Backbone as JSON, one array per atom type, in Angstrom:
{
  "sequence": "MKIEVINCLSDNYSYLILDEKTNTVSIVDPSEFDQCNKAIQKYDRLDYILNTHHHADHVGGNIELKQKYNSKIIGFDCDNNRIPGIDILLKDNQSQKIGSLIFKTIFIPGHTKGHIAFYFKNEKVIFTGDTLFSLGCGRVFEGTHEDMFNSLGKLKILPSETKVYCGHEYTKSNLNFCLMYDLKNKELKEKSLEINQKIKNKLPTIPTTIGEELRTNIFLRCDNNDIKRVLNLKDSPEQEVFSKLRDLKDAF",
  "N": [[99.63, 48.38, 108.64], [97.94, 50.61, 106.7], [97.16, 53.93, 106.01], [94.88, 56.11, 104.55], [94.25, 59.43, 103.78], [91.2, 61.08, 103.42], [89.68, 63.69, 101.84], [86.81, 65.44, 102.7], [83.58, 67.06, 102.35], [83.75, 70.49, 103.35], [85.96, 70.84, 105.04], [86.46, 68.47, 106.33], [88.0, 65.4, 107.46], [88.08, 62.06, 106.52], [89.15, 58.69, 107.08], [90.72, 56.02, 105.49], [91.49, 52.77, 106.38], [93.71, 50.22, 105.79], [94.26, 46.96, 106.55], [96.97, 45.3, 105.94], [97.77, 42.68, 106.3], [95.5, 41.06, 106.33], [93.91, 42.11, 104.41], [91.73, 43.52, 105.27], [89.42, 46.15, 105.2], [88.7, 49.31, 106.47], [86.91, 52.26, 107.52], [87.18, 55.47, 108.95], [84.92, 57.66, 110.38], [83.11, 58.4, 108.03], [82.31, 61.06, 106.24], [80.79, 61.66, 103.98], [79.2, 59.92, 101.3], [80.13, 59.79, 98.52], [82.87, 60.77, 98.18], [84.21, 59.11, 99.99], [83.56, 56.62, 98.95], [84.94, 56.63, 96.54], [87.57, 56.25, 97.37], [87.38, 53.76, 98.53], [86.62, 52.07, 96.48], [88.76, 50.98, 95.01], [89.5, 48.81, 96.44], [87.22, 47.38, 96.57], [85.73, 46.55, 98.75], [84.44, 47.0, 102.05], [84.87, 46.52, 105.22], [84.5, 47.47, 107.86], [83.05, 50.3, 109.55], [84.05, 52.98, 111.42], [82.98, 55.07, 113.91], [83.63, 58.1, 115.55], [81.93, 59.86, 116.85], [78.49, 61.1, 116.9], [77.82, 63.2, 115.14], [76.57, 64.67, 112.11], [78.42, 65.3, 110.12], [80.27, 63.37, 110.4], [79.14, 60.92, 110.24], [77.72, 60.83, 107.95], [78.01, 59.25, 105.64], [77.43, 56.7, 106.44], [75.08, 54.91, 106.12], [74.66, 54.51, 103.32], [77.14, 53.45, 102.58], [77.22, 51.16, 104.17], [75.08, 49.75, 103.11], [75.96, 49.29, 100.5], [78.35, 47.81, 100.81], [77.93, 45.99, 102.79], [78.89, 46.47, 105.36], [80.08, 46.51, 108.8], [79.1, 48.63, 111.38], [80.73, 50.51, 113.82], [80.58, 51.86, 117.04], [80.2, 53.97, 120.01], [78.58, 52.71, 122.94], [76.67, 54.31, 124.3], [75.8, 55.97, 122.34], [74.05, 54.57, 120.87], [71.49, 55.12, 119.82], [71.97, 57.22, 118.19], [73.91, 57.01, 116.25], [73.83, 56.26, 112.94], [72.79, 53.11, 111.79], [74.33, 51.51, 113.47], [76.17, 48.66, 114.57], [78.06, 47.29, 116.2], [78.65, 47.71, 119.52], [80.61, 49.66, 121.6], [82.46, 49.85, 124.68], [84.03, 51.97, 127.15], [87.55, 51.7, 127.23], [87.52, 49.26, 126.04], [88.8, 46.6, 124.01], [89.02, 46.07, 120.52], [88.92, 44.14, 117.6], [89.87, 44.54, 114.21], [90.23, 42.88, 111.45], [93.55, 41.95, 111.59], [94.3, 43.96, 113.18], [94.23, 45.72, 116.28], [92.37, 47.88, 118.27], [92.01, 50.17, 121.04], [89.26, 51.47, 122.83], [88.86, 54.78, 123.77], [87.2, 56.77, 125.93], [86.17, 59.98, 125.47], [84.57, 62.43, 126.34], [82.88, 65.63, 125.87], [83.01, 67.33, 123.52], [80.89, 65.9, 122.39], [78.52, 63.87, 124.25], [79.01, 61.22, 123.9], [81.52, 60.79, 122.75], [84.36, 59.14, 121.36], [87.75, 57.89, 121.06], [89.87, 56.07, 118.82], [92.38, 53.99, 119.53], [95.26, 52.67, 118.35], [97.51, 50.9, 119.64], [99.79, 49.27, 119.05], [100.47, 50.1, 116.51], [100.93, 52.71, 116.96], [99.08, 54.84, 116.6], [96.34, 57.11, 116.68], [92.91, 57.94, 116.35], [91.2, 60.81, 116.7], [88.87, 62.22, 116.25], [86.73, 64.91, 116.88], [87.9, 65.92, 119.17], [90.74, 66.2, 119.97], [92.62, 68.31, 118.04], [95.05, 69.21, 115.52], [97.0, 71.51, 117.01], [94.81, 72.41, 118.44], [91.55, 72.03, 120.04], [88.31, 70.46, 120.28], [85.12, 72.17, 120.03], [82.99, 72.66, 122.86], [80.1, 71.09, 123.1], [78.05, 69.24, 124.08], [79.01, 68.4, 126.5], [80.97, 69.51, 129.28], [83.36, 72.12, 130.05], [85.11, 71.03, 131.87], [84.82, 68.3, 131.29], [85.98, 68.21, 128.7], [88.58, 69.09, 129.24], [89.47, 67.01, 130.93], [89.29, 64.89, 129.15], [91.19, 65.54, 127.2], [93.34, 65.25, 128.85], [93.52, 62.49, 129.06], [94.5, 61.86, 126.58], [96.92, 63.19, 126.46], [98.74, 61.65, 127.85], [99.51, 59.55, 126.3], [101.99, 57.71, 124.39], [104.63, 59.77, 123.11], [105.29, 59.59, 120.43], [103.0, 58.81, 119.15], [100.88, 58.93, 116.4], [98.53, 61.36, 115.41], [95.36, 61.48, 114.11], [92.95, 63.57, 113.16], [89.58, 65.05, 112.99], [89.17, 67.29, 111.32], [90.43, 69.85, 109.1], [91.63, 72.19, 110.62], [93.92, 73.48, 111.21], [95.34, 75.86, 110.48], [93.8, 78.05, 111.43], [93.82, 77.34, 114.14], [96.57, 77.54, 114.61], [96.99, 80.32, 114.32], [95.58, 81.23, 116.52], [96.99, 80.05, 118.67], [99.49, 81.3, 118.35], [98.85, 83.85, 119.14], [98.56, 83.81, 121.91], [100.55, 82.23, 122.99], [103.23, 83.36, 123.14], [106.02, 83.12, 123.43], [106.83, 80.71, 122.45], [109.07, 78.93, 120.83], [109.16, 76.55, 119.34], [106.58, 76.4, 118.38], [106.56, 78.56, 116.61], [108.41, 77.62, 114.77], [107.05, 75.39, 113.84], [104.99, 76.64, 112.54], [106.01, 77.44, 110.1], [106.3, 75.04, 108.71], [103.61, 74.22, 108.61], [102.4, 76.3, 107.12], [103.69, 75.93, 104.69], [102.75, 73.41, 103.9], [100.02, 73.97, 103.62], [100.13, 75.85, 101.58], [100.94, 74.18, 99.53], [98.71, 72.71, 99.26], [98.37, 70.43, 100.84], [97.46, 67.99, 103.35], [97.67, 68.9, 106.8], [97.81, 66.98, 108.59], [99.01, 63.72, 109.58], [99.59, 64.81, 112.98], [101.59, 64.57, 115.96], [101.4, 63.22, 119.31], [103.54, 64.13, 120.86], [104.38, 66.47, 119.45], [102.08, 68.02, 119.8], [102.0, 68.34, 122.56], [104.1, 70.1, 122.84], [103.35, 72.33, 121.37], [100.57, 72.84, 121.18], [98.3, 74.93, 122.51], [96.17, 74.29, 124.18], [96.98, 72.07, 125.49], [98.85, 72.99, 127.13], [98.32, 74.25, 129.5], [99.52, 74.56, 131.9], [101.61, 76.22, 131.59], [103.62, 78.88, 132.51], [104.11, 81.31, 131.17], [101.96, 81.48, 129.38], [99.89, 81.61, 131.21], [100.42, 84.1, 132.39], [99.98, 85.86, 130.23], [97.26, 85.57, 130.01], [96.41, 86.71, 132.32], [96.13, 84.99, 134.5], [97.83, 84.05, 136.46], [98.11, 82.58, 138.92], [96.26, 80.59, 138.7], [94.46, 77.43, 138.54], [95.06, 74.69, 136.21], [92.73, 73.86, 134.86], [91.05, 76.09, 134.93], [92.51, 77.84, 133.36], [92.36, 76.46, 130.95], [89.56, 76.66, 130.44], [89.29, 79.41, 130.08], [90.84, 79.74, 127.75], [89.36, 78.17, 125.97], [86.96, 79.59, 125.83], [87.91, 81.96, 124.71], [88.79, 81.0, 122.23], [86.39, 80.18, 121.12], [85.27, 82.6, 120.48], [87.04, 83.55, 118.65]],
  "CA": [[98.51, 49.32, 108.64], [98.06, 51.69, 105.73], [96.12, 54.93, 106.25], [94.68, 57.08, 103.46], [93.46, 60.6, 104.16], [90.15, 61.39, 102.44], [89.09, 65.02, 102.01], [85.35, 65.42, 102.57], [82.87, 68.3, 102.63], [84.61, 71.66, 103.18], [87.23, 70.72, 105.79], [86.47, 67.21, 107.08], [88.85, 64.28, 107.07], [87.78, 60.66, 106.8], [90.39, 57.92, 106.95], [90.63, 54.63, 105.11], [92.5, 51.92, 107.01], [93.92, 48.9, 105.19], [95.08, 45.98, 107.27], [97.63, 44.62, 104.82], [97.9, 41.25, 106.58], [94.25, 40.34, 106.06], [93.15, 42.88, 103.42], [90.54, 44.1, 105.88], [89.3, 47.58, 104.9], [87.84, 50.05, 107.39], [86.92, 53.71, 107.33], [86.87, 56.24, 110.16], [84.1, 58.86, 110.22], [82.81, 58.73, 106.63], [81.47, 62.26, 106.22], [79.88, 61.62, 102.84], [79.34, 58.67, 100.54], [80.84, 59.83, 97.24], [84.33, 60.88, 98.35], [84.7, 57.9, 100.65], [83.39, 55.49, 98.04], [86.03, 56.68, 95.56], [88.76, 55.65, 97.99], [87.09, 52.36, 98.85], [86.36, 51.29, 95.26], [89.92, 50.24, 94.52], [89.57, 47.56, 97.2], [85.93, 46.72, 96.34], [85.19, 46.0, 99.99], [84.53, 47.83, 103.24], [84.47, 45.62, 106.29], [84.08, 48.18, 109.08], [82.93, 51.76, 109.63], [84.3, 53.39, 112.8], [82.49, 56.43, 114.18], [84.07, 58.67, 116.82], [80.76, 60.46, 117.48], [77.27, 61.0, 116.1], [77.53, 64.36, 114.3], [76.27, 64.32, 110.72], [79.61, 65.4, 109.26], [81.14, 62.22, 110.68], [78.39, 59.67, 109.99], [76.87, 61.07, 106.78], [78.11, 58.18, 104.63], [77.23, 55.4, 107.07], [74.04, 54.01, 105.63], [74.91, 54.14, 101.92], [78.31, 52.57, 102.54], [76.82, 49.88, 104.75], [74.21, 49.06, 102.15], [76.73, 48.86, 99.32], [79.44, 46.88, 101.11], [77.55, 45.1, 103.9], [79.88, 46.76, 106.41], [79.65, 46.58, 110.19], [79.34, 49.97, 111.92], [81.23, 50.42, 115.19], [80.51, 53.12, 117.77], [80.09, 53.89, 121.46], [77.28, 52.15, 123.3], [75.68, 55.31, 124.7], [75.31, 56.61, 121.12], [73.31, 53.53, 120.16], [70.33, 55.68, 119.12], [72.33, 58.43, 117.44], [74.8, 56.67, 115.14], [73.01, 55.52, 111.97], [73.16, 51.77, 111.35], [75.37, 50.93, 114.34], [76.1, 47.21, 114.78], [78.95, 46.85, 117.28], [78.64, 48.73, 120.57], [81.85, 49.66, 122.38], [82.52, 50.49, 125.99], [85.32, 52.58, 127.44], [88.68, 50.79, 127.5], [87.33, 47.97, 125.36], [89.63, 46.29, 122.84], [88.23, 45.59, 119.39], [89.76, 43.69, 116.49], [89.42, 44.7, 112.83], [91.27, 42.11, 110.79], [94.59, 41.62, 112.57], [94.57, 45.18, 113.95], [93.48, 45.85, 117.53], [92.35, 49.22, 118.86], [91.35, 50.36, 122.33], [88.33, 52.59, 122.9], [89.11, 55.76, 124.83], [86.02, 57.63, 126.07], [86.65, 61.36, 125.6], [83.41, 63.32, 126.19], [83.08, 67.08, 125.9], [82.42, 67.77, 122.25], [79.59, 65.25, 122.57], [78.49, 63.01, 125.45], [79.43, 59.86, 123.56], [82.69, 60.84, 121.87], [85.44, 58.21, 121.66], [88.9, 57.83, 120.17], [90.31, 54.72, 118.49], [93.83, 53.99, 119.78], [95.97, 51.49, 117.88], [98.75, 51.0, 120.41], [100.91, 48.61, 118.37], [100.82, 50.9, 115.33], [101.2, 54.07, 117.45], [98.15, 55.69, 115.86], [95.05, 57.37, 117.31], [91.93, 58.75, 115.63], [90.65, 61.6, 117.81], [87.62, 62.89, 115.89], [86.66, 66.35, 117.12], [88.37, 66.23, 120.52], [92.08, 66.79, 119.82], [93.02, 68.71, 116.7], [96.38, 69.8, 115.41], [97.08, 72.84, 117.64], [93.53, 72.84, 118.98], [90.62, 71.02, 120.57], [86.95, 70.65, 119.8], [84.16, 72.97, 120.79], [82.24, 71.91, 123.87], [78.68, 71.18, 122.76], [77.15, 68.47, 124.95], [79.63, 68.2, 127.8], [81.42, 70.71, 129.99], [84.79, 72.41, 129.91], [85.81, 70.04, 132.69], [84.84, 67.06, 130.5], [86.95, 68.32, 127.62], [89.9, 69.17, 129.88], [89.83, 65.67, 131.39], [89.46, 64.05, 127.96], [92.51, 65.86, 126.66], [94.3, 64.67, 129.78], [93.67, 61.07, 128.71], [95.29, 61.77, 125.35], [98.25, 63.74, 126.72], [99.64, 60.66, 128.47], [99.89, 58.53, 125.33], [103.39, 57.87, 123.95], [104.82, 61.01, 122.36], [105.39, 59.3, 118.99], [101.69, 58.43, 118.62], [100.37, 59.8, 115.33], [97.17, 61.82, 115.68], [94.53, 61.75, 112.94], [91.75, 64.24, 113.69], [88.42, 65.09, 112.11], [89.04, 68.48, 110.47], [91.6, 70.67, 108.76], [91.49, 73.46, 111.33], [95.24, 73.78, 111.76], [95.75, 77.24, 110.25], [93.1, 78.88, 112.41], [94.36, 76.99, 115.46], [97.91, 78.12, 114.68], [96.87, 81.76, 114.55], [95.14, 81.41, 117.91], [98.11, 79.7, 119.55], [100.52, 82.34, 118.23], [98.39, 85.07, 119.81], [98.64, 83.71, 123.36], [101.75, 81.49, 123.4], [104.12, 84.27, 122.42], [107.44, 82.78, 123.56], [107.02, 79.3, 122.07], [109.91, 78.84, 119.63], [108.77, 75.38, 118.55], [105.35, 76.76, 117.69], [106.93, 79.41, 115.48], [109.04, 76.74, 113.77], [106.01, 74.55, 113.25], [104.16, 77.47, 111.67], [106.62, 77.43, 108.77], [105.93, 73.75, 108.12], [102.17, 74.23, 108.36], [102.11, 77.22, 106.01], [104.19, 75.31, 103.46], [101.8, 72.35, 103.54], [98.79, 74.6, 103.16], [100.45, 76.44, 100.28], [101.01, 73.08, 98.56], [97.4, 72.03, 99.32], [98.56, 69.13, 101.48], [96.94, 67.91, 104.72], [98.61, 69.15, 107.9], [97.63, 65.79, 109.42], [98.92, 63.63, 111.03], [100.54, 65.39, 113.92], [101.89, 63.56, 116.98], [101.16, 63.65, 120.69], [104.7, 64.92, 121.29], [104.3, 67.8, 118.84], [100.97, 68.74, 120.4], [102.41, 68.73, 123.92], [105.03, 71.22, 122.75], [102.87, 73.47, 120.59], [99.12, 73.04, 121.26], [98.09, 75.74, 123.71], [95.19, 73.65, 125.06], [97.7, 71.05, 126.26], [99.94, 73.71, 127.8], [97.66, 75.13, 130.47], [100.39, 74.72, 133.07], [102.73, 77.06, 131.21], [103.55, 80.15, 133.24], [104.04, 82.44, 130.23], [100.58, 81.55, 128.9], [99.07, 82.08, 132.34], [100.64, 85.54, 132.55], [99.3, 86.53, 129.12], [95.82, 85.5, 130.27], [96.16, 87.26, 133.66], [95.7, 83.88, 135.34], [99.14, 83.58, 136.94], [98.03, 81.61, 140.02], [95.04, 79.79, 138.5], [94.66, 76.03, 138.19], [95.09, 74.41, 134.77], [91.39, 73.76, 134.29], [90.56, 77.45, 134.75], [93.23, 78.34, 132.19], [91.75, 75.82, 129.79], [88.24, 77.24, 130.21], [89.5, 80.75, 129.51], [91.3, 79.56, 126.37], [88.25, 77.65, 125.15], [86.05, 80.71, 125.59], [88.57, 82.88, 123.76], [88.79, 80.38, 120.9], [85.01, 80.19, 120.61], [85.01, 83.95, 119.96], [88.18, 83.93, 117.81]],
  "C": [[98.81, 50.46, 107.66], [96.88, 52.63, 105.91], [96.07, 55.89, 105.07], [93.78, 58.2, 103.95], [92.47, 60.93, 103.05], [89.57, 62.77, 102.77], [87.59, 64.95, 101.75], [84.76, 66.79, 102.91], [83.81, 69.49, 102.47], [85.95, 71.5, 103.88], [87.3, 69.45, 106.63], [87.53, 66.25, 106.56], [88.18, 62.97, 107.48], [89.06, 59.89, 106.53], [90.09, 56.47, 106.57], [91.8, 53.87, 105.73], [92.55, 50.58, 106.29], [94.8, 48.07, 106.1], [95.7, 45.08, 106.22], [97.81, 43.12, 105.06], [96.67, 40.47, 106.16], [93.42, 40.98, 104.96], [91.82, 43.38, 103.97], [90.55, 45.61, 105.66], [88.3, 48.21, 105.86], [87.9, 51.53, 107.05], [86.5, 54.38, 108.62], [86.09, 57.48, 109.76], [83.84, 59.24, 108.76], [81.81, 59.88, 106.54], [80.41, 62.22, 105.12], [80.19, 60.38, 102.01], [80.31, 58.8, 99.37], [82.35, 59.85, 97.4], [84.91, 59.63, 98.99], [84.62, 56.7, 99.72], [84.5, 55.46, 96.98], [87.29, 56.01, 96.1], [88.58, 54.16, 98.21], [87.05, 51.5, 97.59], [87.56, 50.48, 94.79], [90.12, 48.92, 95.27], [88.29, 46.71, 97.02], [85.42, 46.01, 97.59], [85.34, 47.04, 101.1], [83.98, 47.0, 104.39], [83.89, 46.34, 107.5], [84.01, 49.69, 108.86], [83.06, 52.12, 111.1], [83.87, 54.83, 112.97], [82.96, 56.92, 115.54], [82.91, 59.32, 117.59], [79.65, 60.6, 116.45], [77.03, 62.15, 115.12], [77.46, 63.99, 112.82], [77.49, 64.38, 109.82], [80.65, 64.31, 109.56], [80.45, 60.88, 110.4], [77.56, 59.75, 108.71], [76.89, 59.97, 105.74], [77.77, 56.8, 105.15], [76.29, 54.46, 106.31], [74.3, 53.57, 104.19], [76.1, 53.19, 101.81], [77.97, 51.19, 103.09], [75.97, 49.06, 103.78], [74.99, 48.52, 100.96], [77.7, 47.74, 99.64], [79.12, 45.88, 102.23], [78.54, 45.24, 105.06], [79.24, 46.69, 107.79], [80.05, 47.95, 110.74], [79.64, 49.87, 113.41], [81.16, 51.8, 115.84], [80.31, 52.89, 119.25], [78.68, 53.49, 121.87], [76.25, 53.2, 123.69], [75.18, 56.14, 123.52], [74.53, 55.63, 120.25], [72.17, 54.08, 119.31], [70.68, 56.88, 118.26], [73.29, 58.17, 116.28], [74.03, 55.79, 114.16], [73.61, 54.15, 111.64], [74.14, 51.05, 112.25], [75.11, 49.45, 114.6], [76.86, 46.75, 116.01], [79.08, 47.98, 118.28], [79.87, 48.58, 121.46], [81.65, 50.3, 123.74], [83.91, 51.09, 126.19], [86.36, 51.52, 127.77], [88.54, 49.43, 126.83], [88.31, 47.82, 124.2], [88.76, 45.68, 121.76], [89.18, 45.26, 118.23], [89.09, 44.02, 115.16], [90.51, 44.07, 111.95], [92.29, 41.68, 111.83], [94.93, 42.81, 113.45], [93.68, 45.23, 115.19], [93.54, 47.3, 117.99], [91.68, 49.17, 120.22], [90.44, 51.58, 122.25], [88.72, 53.49, 124.07], [87.93, 56.73, 124.84], [86.48, 59.04, 126.38], [85.49, 62.35, 125.37], [83.8, 64.78, 126.29], [82.46, 67.69, 124.67], [81.01, 67.19, 122.14], [79.68, 64.36, 123.8], [79.01, 61.62, 125.17], [80.66, 59.78, 122.69], [83.76, 59.84, 122.33], [86.59, 58.42, 120.68], [89.24, 56.36, 119.95], [91.84, 54.71, 118.55], [94.43, 52.64, 119.39], [97.37, 51.53, 118.49], [99.95, 50.43, 119.64], [101.4, 49.43, 117.18], [101.14, 52.34, 115.68], [100.38, 55.11, 116.67], [96.89, 55.89, 116.7], [94.2, 58.26, 116.42], [91.1, 59.47, 116.69], [89.38, 62.36, 117.46], [87.7, 64.38, 116.11], [87.04, 66.7, 118.56], [89.74, 66.9, 120.47], [92.35, 67.04, 118.36], [94.51, 69.07, 116.69], [96.31, 71.24, 115.91], [95.74, 73.32, 118.21], [92.77, 71.72, 119.64], [89.22, 71.38, 120.13], [86.14, 71.62, 120.65], [83.41, 72.06, 121.77], [80.75, 72.13, 123.6], [77.78, 70.49, 123.8], [77.72, 68.24, 126.34], [79.95, 69.52, 128.46], [82.89, 70.96, 129.68], [85.62, 71.41, 130.72], [85.9, 68.7, 131.95], [85.95, 67.11, 129.45], [88.38, 68.36, 128.17], [90.37, 67.78, 130.31], [90.05, 64.72, 130.21], [90.81, 64.29, 127.31], [93.6, 65.29, 127.55], [94.54, 63.2, 129.51], [94.57, 60.9, 127.48], [96.73, 62.24, 125.56], [99.25, 62.68, 127.2], [100.01, 59.53, 127.52], [101.34, 58.74, 124.9], [103.55, 59.03, 122.97], [104.86, 60.77, 120.85], [104.07, 58.91, 118.35], [101.22, 59.43, 117.58], [98.89, 60.09, 115.56], [96.48, 62.16, 114.36], [93.2, 62.31, 113.45], [90.71, 64.45, 112.6], [88.33, 66.26, 111.15], [90.4, 69.11, 110.18], [91.39, 72.07, 109.33], [92.85, 74.05, 111.72], [95.64, 75.24, 111.6], [95.09, 78.19, 111.25], [93.61, 78.62, 113.82], [95.75, 77.58, 115.66], [97.85, 79.6, 115.01], [96.47, 82.06, 115.99], [96.29, 81.13, 118.88], [99.19, 80.78, 119.54], [100.15, 83.61, 118.99], [98.66, 85.02, 121.32], [99.87, 82.95, 123.88], [102.96, 82.15, 122.73], [105.58, 83.83, 122.41], [107.78, 81.37, 123.09], [107.78, 79.2, 120.74], [109.51, 77.67, 118.73], [107.48, 75.63, 117.78], [105.66, 77.61, 116.46], [107.6, 78.61, 114.37], [108.0, 75.88, 113.07], [105.14, 75.35, 112.28], [104.71, 77.5, 110.24], [106.24, 76.16, 108.01], [104.45, 73.72, 107.73], [101.84, 75.11, 107.15], [102.58, 76.66, 104.67], [103.24, 74.21, 102.98], [100.52, 72.93, 102.98], [99.0, 75.22, 101.78], [100.46, 75.38, 99.18], [99.74, 72.24, 98.54], [97.54, 70.59, 99.82], [97.93, 69.14, 102.87], [98.03, 68.23, 105.73], [98.6, 67.98, 108.89], [98.4, 64.64, 108.8], [99.92, 64.53, 111.74], [100.91, 64.27, 114.89], [101.56, 64.11, 118.37], [102.31, 64.53, 121.18], [104.68, 66.33, 120.74], [103.22, 68.63, 119.52], [101.32, 69.19, 121.82], [103.32, 69.96, 123.9], [104.42, 72.47, 122.14], [101.37, 73.78, 120.72], [98.79, 73.72, 122.58], [97.11, 75.09, 124.69], [95.79, 72.5, 125.87], [98.81, 71.67, 127.1], [99.4, 74.67, 128.87], [98.43, 75.3, 131.76], [101.55, 75.68, 132.8], [102.6, 78.46, 131.82], [103.46, 81.37, 132.32], [102.62, 82.61, 129.7], [99.67, 82.09, 130.01], [99.2, 83.59, 132.52], [99.92, 86.33, 131.46], [97.79, 86.61, 129.37], [95.42, 86.15, 131.6], [95.6, 86.21, 134.61], [96.92, 83.21, 135.98], [99.04, 82.47, 137.98], [96.84, 80.68, 139.88], [95.38, 78.34, 138.18], [94.53, 75.8, 136.68], [93.7, 74.4, 134.15], [90.78, 75.14, 134.05], [91.23, 78.1, 133.53], [92.63, 77.76, 130.92], [90.4, 76.46, 129.46], [88.34, 78.63, 129.58], [89.92, 80.65, 128.04], [90.17, 79.08, 125.48], [87.25, 78.75, 124.85], [86.64, 81.68, 124.58], [88.56, 82.3, 122.35], [87.4, 80.37, 120.3], [84.67, 81.53, 119.97], [86.06, 84.4, 118.96], [87.77, 84.08, 116.34]]
}
């Protein structure tokens, strides 16, 4: 499995996946046609388009790419009427093959009602769209804070070495937010050096890993007593801590 990061729009990431065994080419969340097409052209084929959710900055290239390459578009079944050109409808926990690669659908609502992640267990890779970011999580638009909290819980339990490819380059802003409320986190401060160096060199801060996020992403650390104290929520349940953090980030 070969993954190419494609910069789109102002801060979006699309991802080209090459299955080297079968030369099957897929793309995750093509934000726009032109940038994605540049990456695809060297293979002169696009077999599959994978959409994590229906937002325009994740499906904007769907129709033009499908028309040019006769691709099959894959998305969640409840977004049947919202993902342009969808062909293959997925259900939660369903396994789907693209070439010799197999991914599992993980239903992670909150950002939208039909948001999913694509988890390639054998390759230890997951595409999380706008649910889990490096050092952050997505805004809650169509679901509830409880939905998002539970969705992140599904991702937290994946193997720590799983590489996370998310939908946006939000890491710097997320870092600043985490540093404000997770004051005693030494690993976060160490990671900040790496992130700032990558940004200085105009490199993507993606991928991260589940393990890194568990240690440094404040939205996955709602059980941490130091964070609870900073928020004046010392005896509160994790979900209440999460809701407070999400509200604070929305206003950040």
